[in-house]
Phi, psi and omega in degrees: 000127181279151181239138179297131182268136173278141181273098178269121177284333177215129180273130176235176176299325178295322179301318183294320178294322175297317179302315179298314183293334179269358180079015179269127181289150184254129177259137183216134177223158174276157168204152186226356182215167185299310186297313180293320179297322178299317180294313182298317180294315180297327180288347175099015177292139187284318184231132172253123178261118169275089190274154173290357170298348171304330177302322180276302192278336180260326185250348175082015178284156180288327181232177177275353188296323187290337187296141185260167177297318178300319180293320178297321178295320178300310180297316183296318180295326177295319180292314184301323180296341182266342195265135176244332186243315190291154170278129181258116179250134185242129177290134166281124185284163179307133177090357184258001183206343191290321192272337190209120179304326179293321176295320177300318179293316179300317180297317181293319178297318179299317179298313183294317183285318189270336181254333185082011177300163186260342182195165176240159177235137180234145176267133173125167181247236188299337181291341177243019183305315183294325177296317180298315181298320181297317180294314181297323180296338178274000178087017181261122180295142183234131170256132178273173180207116182232172182093231173287118179246101188303335178291345178255024186302323182284339173287313181284323180080002182199156175262021183286170183302136180261166171060034175280334178271151187300319183296315180291325179295318179296319178296321180296317178298316179297319180295319179297318179293325176294318180299320176295316185296321182283342173123010176297147182267347180192168177216138174267135172246119184248127170051063175230163180303139184300321181297318179293318180300318178295322179298318178295312182300324180284341186267350181230158184266348178273154183295143175246119181256126185256149166221107188071034182233020175080183185261003183272008179262186189268352180186177183226150174225142173223159171282127188298325179296330180283311185288337176270358178072025175282334178251106184264009182260355187241113185223061176289162182301325186283350185274127169252122177271121181270343175214167171240071185290334178302312181291315182295317181290320178299318179296314182295316181292321176298320179294320177300312181300318180294320180294324177294314181299320184274359182066020175286331176242131357276152175268186186296328181283348185253025176218166184259000000 
C-alpha cells in the first residue's frame, strides 16, 4: 500500500520520526565524496550515511577497522558540502568511542565541528550505553546500530546472519528498546532475520533502518558502490543491483584508452 509523501525541504531527525508515524518508508544510502553525495541528494534520498565502509570501498581494506577519525571527518566534510536536503549521519570509527565515554564525546564533537555532519552513528547496545548518553547530553543526535556490527568482526569471526538464536534475539530487542529510551533518534539493524527485525520496529517508536533485515522495518540502507554495481565481488542475498557500473565503466574506460592509442581522441572538434 502506497503512502502519501510529505514534501520535506530539509530532512531532520524529527522528519524521520514523522515518516515512521505516517507509515512513509525512509531511504538511506552511503556516500563518501562531494560528487556522489550531490547525485544522491538530488535524487531525493532521505539520509546519507558517511559510513566507515569507506575503509572497504574507498581505501581497499578488508575490514572497517583501519579507517581513522581524521579520515572519516575528511569524507564527511566532502559530503556535507554537497548536500541541501538529506540528513547526513557519520559513523564513529572503531576505537573512537568504545573504551571511554569521554573519548566518545570528543570524537563526536570533532565530527560535528569539523565536518558539519548532522548526527553520528555507533555500533553496539548496552555495552556502549554510557558513551551514547554522554554524546546525547552534549546535544549531538545519535543513530544506533545493532545486529551484525562490522567493527566487531574479529569477535564474531564471520559476517553471517546475527540473532538467529533466542538469547541473542532477546538481547537485540532489549538493546533496541534501550537505545530508544536513552534518546537515540533511529537505529540500523544489519543482517538479522526479517521476522525479528519487524518485531523490533513494532516495539519502538523511533525509525528502524534495515540492511539485510527484510521489509518490515521503517527504511532501508545500502552501500552505494554495491547497489550501483561498481563492486562486482560482493553479492549478499539482501543486495539489489540497480546498475552494472563495473561493466559499463570498464567498457567506457577501455574505449577511451583505445581511442587515445589510435589517435581517434581528440578529434578536430575536441580541440582549440
